[in-house]
N, C-alpha and C positions, 0 to 999 in steps of 0.2 A: 503494499500500499505504497503511495508517495506522499511522503510528507506536505501539509499544508502549508504554505506559505502564508505568514499573517498579513492583513490588510486587502485580501482578494477577494470574492467569493460572490455576493450577491449586491455588490456595491452600486449603486445606480440603476438598481431594479425598480423601485418604486417608482423614481421618474420618469423612467420607460412608457411605466403601463399606464401613468397619469397620462400622460402625453397622447396615449395610445386611446383611451375612454374619454378623453373632453371630448371629442366631435361626436359619438356615439349618444354622450349625455347630452349635448346642445340638440341633437337630433330629437330625441326624447321629449326636451323639452318645448322644441318649437312643435313637434304632432301634439303634443297635449293644449299647446296653446291654441291650434287650430281647430282642436275639437270644441275649446271655449268659445271661441268666437261664433262657431258651427251654433251652438246650445244656446249661444246669448240673441244671435239673430232671428232665432225658431221664437224664443220668448218673447221681443222686442216688436218680432212683427205681428205675433198673436194679440199681445196687449193694447199695439193702435190700433189693429183689426176692431177688438172690442171699443175700445172709447171712440174711433170715428164711427162706429154700426150707432153707439148709444147718441152721439151729437147730431147724427145727421137723424136718426129716428124723432128728434125734438125738434130740430131748426132748420134742416135739410140739407142738400148736397155743399152747399159752400161750409158750414161747419163741419160736414165729414171729415172732408180734406183737411180742412185747418185743424182737425182735432189729429189729425193722424202725424201729420208733421209738426205739431209741438210735443209728442211724444217721440219721436223720432231723430236724431241730427243731419244733417246736411252729407255727412259723411259716407249713408248708408245704400243714395242712390235711392230715394222710396219713390216709388210709384201707389197711386190709391185709385182705386175703382169705387164710386158709391150709388147706388138704386135699390127701386123697392122690389120684391118679390113678395106679390099677395100683399099681407097685412104684417111682413116682414123687412125690415129694412136691412142692407146689406150691404157690407164695406169687406174691400179686398184691399190688403196691403202687401204689397212685394216690395223683399228689400237686396238688394247685392253686397253677397259676402264678400269681406276682405279677405283674399284668399293669401295664404303664407307659402303654400307651394302651391307650384303653377301645373301640378298636375292633376290637383283635384280642382275639378270644373265645376263648380255648382254656380249656376247664372244666376237663378234667382229663389229665395226663400222666401213662402206665401203665408199668409194668416188669414183666416176669414175671422168675420162676425157679424152677428148680428143680433136684432133690439126691435122688438114689438112695437109698432108706428103710436107713437104720441100726438100727433098732430091731425089737423082736419086736411087734408086735399082739397085745393082749391080749383 
């Protein structure tokens, strides 16, 4: 059995492993962040659609669009469709998702909401 020289062995091994795992950790953090953005977009679209439908049922189309814009920031690329379906006022909100990874092409995330009509049609 050869004699071990002092000061040799696994010196520097931790540094090499750290450098090798940092990109993997960063990719994992980016993937988790993308999932957070997608989940938040679904929540934001649903809430904005509910608020828009409620406002539209009481005050009309202009209030519907304004309520949706009030609850969603400009960076989300908001598109709103408001209208009636029988005695139900419906709102459809569509948001663009900020994509962190180019391969994930979620074009639009949609939320829908409805509320009973509370005003008289003229």
